[in-house]
N, C-alpha and C positions, 0 to 999 in steps of 0.2 A: 805588507811587504814594502810599500812606499815609505812607511814610517821608519822601518828598519834601515832601508837604504839611506834615507835622509839623515838618520842618526849616525850611521857609519861615516858618511861624508862629512858631517859636522865635526865628529871626533877626529877624523883624519886632518881636517883643517886646523883644529886646536893643536894637535901634536906638531903639525908642520909649521904653524906660525910660532909656536913656542920655541921650536928649534932655531927659527930665524931671528927671534927677538930677545931670547933669554940673555944673550951677551951684549945687546945693544944698550946704549944710554938713552932711555926714553923719559928722563926726568923732566924734560921741557914740555911733555904732553900731560895735560891735566884732565882728569875724569871726575865727574861729580855724581854724588848720590844724595837724595833727600828722602827722609823717612817720616812716616806718620807720627811716630813717637820717638823716644830715645832708647838708650841702652837698658833702661828699666823695663821695657817691654821685651818679652822673649822673642816675639815676632821680629821686631826691628833689630834687636841685637844679633839675631841670626843673619840678617842682611848685612849689617855693619861689619861683622867678623869676616864674612865671605868677601865683602868689598875690599877691605884692607888686605886680605890674603891675596886676592887677584891682582891688586895694584902692586903689591910687593913682588909677586911672581913675574909681572911684566915690566916693572921698573918705572911705571908712570906715577904721577903725583896725584894723590887723592884729595878731594874736597868734600866735606860732609856737612849737610844741613839737617837738623832734627826738629821734631815737633811741628811739622808742616801739615796743616789740616787739609781735608778734601774739599777745598774751595779755591777761590781766586788766588789765595796764597800759594797754591801749587804752581800756578802759572808764573807768579812772581819769582818763585824759587827756580823754576826751569829757565826763565829768561835771565835771571841774575847769573846763574852758572854758565849759560851760553855767552853772555856779555863778558864774563870773567875769563873766557878763553877755553872753556872745557870742550874737548873734542867729542865727548860722550856724556850724556846726562841721563841718569836713571832715577825713576821714582818707584817706591816700594809698595804702594797701596792701590787697590782696585779703583777707588774713588778719585785718585789723582789723574786718571787717564785723559779725560776731556781737556784738562788744562795743559797736560804734556803735549797732547795733539795740537792744541792751539800754538804752543811754542814751536813745535816741529814745523808747522806751516810757515812761521815767521823767521826761522833760522835754518834754512835748507842745507847749510854747510855743516851743521852739527847733527850727530846721530843721537836719537832719543829712544829710551826703552821705558815702557810702562809694564812693570812686572805684575803678573796676574790679570792683565787687561785682556780685552777682546775686540778692540777697534782697529787694529793694525791692518788686518786683511782687507778691510773695506775702505781704508783711508786713501789709497792710491798714492801714498808717499813712500819713497825709498829710504827715508831717514827716520821712520817711526816703526818700532818693533814691540811685540809682546813676547813674554816668556813665562813659563811655569815649569813644573816638573810633575812626574807621575806619582804624586804624594799619596794617592789612593793605595799604592802598593805598600808604602810604609804604614799607613793607617790600618790596612788589612792585617799586616804582620803584628802590629801592636794589639789589634783586636784579638788575634790568636792568643797572645800572652794573657789578655783579659779573660778569654774563654777558658784557658787552662786554670786560671785562678778561681773562676766560678766553679769549675769541675772539682777542684780541691775542696772548696767550701761545701759543695754538695756531698762529696764522699766522706767528709769529716762529720757530717751531720749539722754543720753550722746553719745551712739553709737547705730547703728542699728544691727539687728541680724547678718547680713552678714559681719559686721565689728568686730565680736567677735574673733579676732585673738590674740593668745598668742605667745610669743617668749620664746625660751629656749636656754640657754648658756650651751653647753655640752663640756666636756673636750676631750674625745677620742671617736672614733667610735667603741667602744667595746660593746658587748652584755650587760654588766653591765649598761652602760649609755643608750643604746637603750631601754632596759627593763624599766629603771627608767623613761625616758621621755614618753614612751608609756603609762605606767600605770598612770602617771600624766595626760596625755591628756585624757585617757579614763575616769578618775575620773571627769574631767571638762565636758566631753561630756555626762556623766551620768545625769547631771542636765541641761546642756546647749547644746542641740543637734547641733546647728549651728557652734560650735567652730571649728577653725582650728589652726594650730601651725607651726611656722617656727623654725628651729633649726640651730644654728651655732656652729661648733666645734672650739675650740681654739688650740687644739693640745698639751695642757699642763694641768696638774692637778691644777696647781697654778700659775697664771699669772695675777696679778691684773689689769695691763694695758690692756691686751687682753680681759679679761672678761668684763671690763668696756666698751671698744670699741665695743665688740660684742653686749652687751645689748643696747648700743646707736644705733647701726646699726639696730637691731631688732625693736626698737621703731620707728626709722625713717621709717622703712618698714611697719609700720602699727600695730605693736604689742601694745595692750592696757593693757597687763599684762605680766610679765616676771618671769620665774623661772630658775633654774640652777642645773647642776651637775658639779660644779667647786668650788674651795675651798677658794677663797678670798672674800673680800667685794666689789670687782669691780662691779659686776652686781647690788647688792642691793643699793650701793651708786649712781649708774647711774639712777636707778629707783627713788630714793628719790629726786635727782636733777631734774628729769623730771616730778615728780608727778605721776608716773605710778605704780600701785599696783604690789607688789612683793611677791612671795612665795620662801623662801630661803631653805637651806639644811644644816643639821648637827647642827642647833642651832638657837636660836632667834636672829634676827637683829633689834629688836624693839627699843632698846636704841639708836642705830645709825640712824635708819630709821623709826621714829615713825609715819610718815604720809603715808607710803606706805606698810610697812610690814604687812602681813596677818597671816602666820603660817609657820612652818617648820617641816619636818619629819627627823628622824635620826634612825640609828641602835643604840640600847643600848647594848654595848658589855659586860656589867658587868655580866649578867647571864652566858654567855659563858665562859668568863675568870675565873669566880668563879668555874664553873663546871670543866674546864680543870685543873686548879691548884689543886683542891681537888682530882681529879683523879690521878694526879702525886703524891700528898702527900700519897695517899693510895696505890700507886703502881698498879693502875688499868689501863687497856686499856680504851681509850675513842674514840669517833666517828672519823672516817677518814674524813667524810664529815658531818658537823653539820649545821643545819639551824633550825630556829624557827621564830614564827611570833608575832603578836601583842598580842595574847592571853597569851604568855609566857613572855611578857615584853621585848622581843628582838627588837621590833619596837616601837618607841615612837613619839608622836606629841608634839610640844611645846605649850605653852599656846596661845590661839587664841587672836589676837589683835582686840578686840571688836570695837575699834575706827575706824578701817579700814574695817573689815569684814562686809559682808552684814548681814542684820537682819535675824535671824533664822539659821545662819550657825552652831552655836554650837549644836543645836538640830538635824540638818541634819547630822552632822558628827557623833554624837552618834548613830544615826539610822544606818548609813552606817557601822560603826565599828562593831556594833552588828551583822549585816548581814554577814560581812566578817568572824567573829568568828564562827557563827553557820553554815556557809557554804552555806547559801541561795544565796549569792552574790559571783560571781567569777570575779576577776579582768580581766582576759583574756578570758571571755566568747566570743566564736567565733561569736555569733549572733550580737555582738555590734561593730565589726570592719571587714574591708575587705582589701584585697591587690589587687590592679588593678581591683577593682570592684567585686572581687570574695570572697565569704566566704570560708575559708579554713576548710577542714575536716581532713587533714593529713599534717604533717610536720616532716621530718626525716633527716634534713641536719645539725644537731648539733653535732660537734665533742665531744667526751668524754661522750656523753649521753648514758647511758646503754639502749640498745635496740633501740636507735635512735628516735622512734616515740614519739612525744611530745603532740599530740592532741588526746584526746579521751573523751567520755562523754560530748562532746560539748564545751570543753575549753582547752586552752593551759596550760599544767601542769608545770608551772614555778617552778624551784628549788625544785622539789619533788624527784629527784634522786641524782642530783649533787647540792651541796650547792650554787655554784656560778651561777648567772643568765645566761640563754642561749637564751632568747627571743631576736632575732636579725632581726626581720622583720620591714620594713618601711611600716606602714599601711597608708591607705588613710586618708587624712586630715592633715597629717604631711609632711612638705616639708623641706628637708635638703638643706641649702644654700651653 
């Protein structure tokens, strides 16, 4: 309930601030974004597109820096943008956060956001913020589309039920990635109970060669469908070459992979960036930890590729989305997964989580206190290679 009330209040602030700033001339206000990679990375392009859209909506002047690694360069980028007069500075990668925090301590008059980070609540600063979105909802829905495809393959005799193995190319063994691939798997399992999944980590957010090789290894190991939490076209291209269905991330790959692409989920950062910019324009405080879901437009699915998706997928996805929004379906419902053959009723090993306990009322409460994901369990049915 606290989360719902906070979301309502946040959205009300967005709408109210939009009404007061939409007609104002804010071009003298500068807002900065720096990204781990550039527009060639689907992850970073998703941020860049949302950043420009929010700046246009609010009338502020955008400044963009790209290819900023997760090292002291991130502090330099933060400080440079603050020195250049930016009222708000945003970094888009988890590893940027200690350097953004350092800058926030040195420039108290500037607001800083570390997207996907988890240090803001404990920082004691009122000018340092974290934000994420309930992308596990989008991953789950995309997983349902994958499960529908597996069912079609089983029914057509292309595979047997015990051959319904998916592969997943993950970047890093962080909770963000684990939460994402687990919710994707649970979505597939929701409609295809026999599904299993192998995961390979590349150790990099963007490495086209490694991502391609990892996808190829998963396919060779029996994966009949592949998804990813990695930023290049490596895995989708490998799937297209092998004729293996693919669920991508952060944007459609249908143009490049018309014969294998099914659907993609992504965070739409536009609502949050608009909210944060308008708060800065109004001189208002804004959330230390912000998150929102599919009902608020913060989680989005790309258009379904009907040429590859199983028949009836669009209708099933609409049904699942409605159930997630009304709360009748929980992504991490503990009755649907086990760890070591056991159903969990408690889990309190998550650092930075207020109160530590994550499970109550029968499900794992992902991202309900801290915006960044903290589901880090390897559940039965998923094998990390």
